[in-house]
N, C-alpha and C positions, 0 to 999 in steps of 0.2 A: 678505367674509371671506377671509382668506388660505388657500390650499391647505395641507394638511398638509406640514410640512417646509419651507415657504417661507422664503427668506432675506430679512431686512429690507433695504430699499434706500432711498436718499435722492435726491431731485431738488432741485437748487438753481439758481435763475435768477440772471442777472447783477445784478439789482436787489436781491438778497438774499432774495427770496421762496423759501421751501422747502416741500417736500411729502414726507411720509413714506409709503412704501408697501412693496411686496414685489417681489422680483426674479422675472422670467421671462426666459429666455434666459441669456446668459453672465454669470458673475460678473466683477467688476472695476469700473473707472471709465472713463467715456467723456464727451467734451466736444464740443459742437457747437451750431449755431444751433437753438433750439427753435421749431418751427413747428407748425401744425395742418392736418389734412386732414379735410374734411367728408363724404367719400364714405361711403356705407353699405355698400359692397362693394369688392373689389379690393385688399385689404391686401397680398397677395403681390406684385402688380404695383407697388404703391407702394414697398414695401421694396426691390425689385430695380431700380427706375428710377434710372439714373445721375444724373438731375437732382437727386436728393436727397442726393448725396454731400456730406458735411460737416454734415448736419442730423440732429437728433433729432425724430422725427415724433410728434406727439400725434394719436391717432385719436379723433375725436369720437363715432363710433359706439360704443355702450356695451359691446359685448362683441366681443372679437377672437379669431379662431382657430377659429370654428365649422366651417369647411370644410377646415381643415388646409392643407397645401401640396402642390404637385405640380410636376413639371418643366415642364409645358406652360405654366404661367402666369408663368414667370420672364421678366422683361424684360432680364436680363443674366445673367452666369454665377453671380452670388451677390448677397446683399443689399448695398446700397450705402449705407444709412443708418448714422449713428453710433449710433443707439439708437431705441427705440420706447417709447411711453407709452400705457397703456390703463386703462380703468376696471375691466373684468373680462376675464379670459382663459378660454379653453376648452382643457382638457388632453386631452379625448377627442373629436376631430373626427368629424363624420358627413357624409361625402360619398364618392361612388363613385370619384372620381378621387384622393382623398387618399392620400398615401404616407407622411406624417409629420405630427406635430403642430407647431404654430407654435413653442411653447417649445423643442422639440427642434431645430427648424430653426435658430433663432437661436443656440442653444448650439453647434451644429455649426459655425456661421460666426463664432462669437465676437462676437456682437452683444448688448450688454446691453439689458434692458428693465425697466420698472417698471410695476406695476399696483396697483390699490387706491386710487388717488388720485382726487380730484374733477376730472375732465377738463373739466367745464363751467366750473368756476371758473378753471382754467388757461387755457382758450380765451378767456374774458372778459378775463383779465389780458393775454394777447397782443394781443387786439383793441384794448384801451385803451392799452396802453403801447407795443406794437410787438414784433415778433420780436426775440429777443435770445439771446445765448449762455446755455447752461446745462450742467449735468453730472448724470449718473446714476452713483451709486456704491453698491456693496455693501461697499466697503473703508473709505471715509471717511464716517462717520455723524454727524460734527460739521458743521453747516451753515457755520459761520464758516471752518473749515479748507477745506471743499470750495469755498467761494466764492472763496478766494484763487486756486485753480486756474482757475476760470471766468474771473476777471478777467484772467488772464495769457494767455488764448487770443485769437487774432486775430479781428477782426470779419469778417463775410461781405463787407462792402463793401470792394472793392479786392482780393478774393481770387480768384486764378485756380486752379480745381480741375480744369480739363480734362485736364491731364497724368495725373491719378490714374485717369481712367476711359476714356480713348481706347484704341483698339486698338494693340497693338505691331507688328502686321503687316498688310499689305494682303491682303484676301481677297475672294472673290466670294460673294454671298448669292443663293441660288436658291429657297429654301423659301417657298412662298406661304402665305396664310392657310389653316389647316386647313379642309377642306371641311365638317367637322361644324359649324364655327362661322361659316361664310361667311354674313354677314348681308345682304349686297347684292352679288351677283356683278357684277364690273366689266363695263361695256358692251363689246361686241365691239371689240377693238383692231385689227381688220382683219389679224391675223396679223403685225403689225409687232413688231419688237423694238427697244427704245430703250436705249442704253447710258447709265447714270446713275452718276456718281461721287459717292458719299456721303461727305462729310467728317465723321468721327466725333468729335464733341465730347462724346459720351456717349449714343450713339444707342440707342433702344429697339428690341428685336427686332421688335415688331409694326409699326413704321414700315417696316422692311426687308421684312417679309412683304407689306404693302400694295403697296409698289413692285413686288415680284415678281408679285403677283396681277394687277397692271395691265400685265404683259408686259415689265417692265424687266429688263435685265441689270444687276445692281447690283454695283459695285465699291466696297468700303468701304476708305477710306484713313485713316491716322492724322491727327490734327489738325495736325501740323507738316509735312505733305506740301506741297511747293512747288507753286505754280500751274503751273509748267512741267511737272512730273511729272503733275499732274492732267490737263492738256490733252494730254499725250502719249497718253492712252487714247482720244483723239478722242471725248469724251463728247457725247451729244445733249443732256444736261442735267446740272446740278450741284445736289446736295442738301446743305443745311446743317442739321445735326441739332440736336436738343435737347442739353442738358448742364447742368452745375452752375456755381455761383459767379457772380461779377460779370462781366457781358459786357464791360464797358469794360476789364477787365484782360486779356482774351484778345487781346493785341496781335498775336501772330503770325497768329491766325485772321482778324482784321480786315484785316491787310495782305494776306493771301492772297486774301481775298474781293474786295478792291479790284482786284487784278490780274485775277482771274477775270471781273469785270464788264466789263473791257475787251474780252473775247472776244465779248461780247454773246450768249453762250449762255444758254438758259433757266436760271433759278436759282429754287429753291423752298426756303424756310426754315421751320422749325418751332421755336417756343419760343426757346432760346438762339440757334438759327440765324436766327430772325426778328430778334432784337436785333442780331446780328452783321451781317446784311444792312443794317439801318437805320444802324448805325454806319459801315459801309463806304460808305454813301451820304451821309454827312456829318451824321447826326443824333446826338443824345446820349441817354443812358439815365439813369435815377435809381432809387433803391431805394424800393420800396413799404413802407408801414408794417408790414403783416403778410402781404402777398402774396395770391395766389389759388391755392388748392389744394383741388380738389374736382371733382365730376363733373356739376354742374348750373349752370355759369356761363353766363348768357345773353350772346351776342355777336351783333352785327349792325349794320346801318345802313339807313336809308331803309325802315323798316317790315319788314325781313326779319331774322328772328331764328333763331339756331341755339343749341341747348343743348350746351354744350361741356365737355370735360375740360380742366382747367387746372392747371398746376404751375409757378409762377414767383414770384420775389420782386423782380424788376426790371421796368421798362417803358420804352418809348421816350417821350421828351418830345416831344409833338406840335408845339410851337412851334419845334422845331429842325429839322423836316423841310423840305427845300428844295422849290421850286415844281414840280420834276419828279416828286415823289413824292406820292401821294395815299393817304389813309386809307380802307381798305375795310371795316374792322370796328372797333367799339368794344366794350369790356366794358360791358354795360349796367347793371352795378351801380355802377361808379364812373367811367365814361366814359374809362377809359384806353385807349390804342391796342391793339387786338387783331388788326389786320391792315393790311397796306400793299401797294402795288404801284407800280412805275415807270410813268409815263404813256405812254412810248413804247417801252420796252425790256422784254423778257420776264422781269422779276424780280418775284417776289411772295413774301409770307410771312404767317404767322399766329402769334400768341402762344400759341394753344391747341393741343390735340393731336387732329387729325382722325382719327388711327388708333385713338383711344379707348384701350382696354386699361389700366385700366377706363374705362367711360364710354359716353355715347351716340354714335351713328354719323351724326349730322346732317351733319357736315362731311367725310365721306368723298369727296364730289365733288371736293374740292381735288386729290386725286391724279389724277383725270381731267382737271382743268384743267392740271396739269403735263404730262400726256401730250399734250394739245392744243397746248400751247406748244411742245413739242419737235417735234410733227408740223408745225406751221406754220413753225418755224425751218428744218427740213430741206427743206421745200417751197421756201422763199425762197432757200436756198443751192443 
């Protein structure tokens, strides 16, 4: 049932399918790639994750907004999604950390949302047909008219969205994981400090917090920073962050990564950073039918399994990896590449999110592996 005073809203997909519901969030029209996330929690982290830039997110959990929003759970300075889709919403959140309701938060940031539709049917549609562009509107309630706008929008394939989310300025990050939420204090790092340059393709704050918690001095640089400038900081390691869009379209980032590999400094990539590392090593990527977006994706190899948080719509094509690169993890649902490493040089990456936020913490050890790679590299030099 719509809440009193709710404004009618319309969702139209690129194949002409339409759903009528009610508005929550900002009024207006928004267009993006419609995807779904299966997580039962963490909607604020999802909404503010820069990897979702350009997308309208369908939440499969049946009610959204129960715990409100707060500044601690933001993964960036504001919501990054183009829109949100829910079955039901909560206008009066109940949580001791809540400072604002979800509808008010989306209104503040001018993000449209639609609720009151059958999100199970919509998810089945995306799973069977594939992720596709769509639009939410409170202004255009004629499906045929709104469809024309959807059909004019660019496809996610071939789209470089990194420039929309990367930092404008170089800065240092020193804030570790809040002690209240520290799930697994990092092992003693022997009092060492490692300088890590993080290339921001759309980095999540909790990745930076985990690096800081492991004793890293983190310097965050824009995605278009040259390899020469990055190396001028004399980093012990280089981090390639997550981010949105088609990895193959991030030409500048791939070119920079190739130059950085020549330095043979340890490199760690997550999500888009994983794909950019693969591309810089000569592999190719492809678009998944509907992607992996949720908090319980199994990944592993050789009878070792991690339950992981994932958010991506592209993957590395395994048959394009050269003989110097080996697969370390597979997504165990569809056997796509979920991790790789160079056999002789200190380069490794994962397709999933070891920092969680939201999600399980099974893969936090990967930050420790990065520390060990930097420690070994310093010893050799």
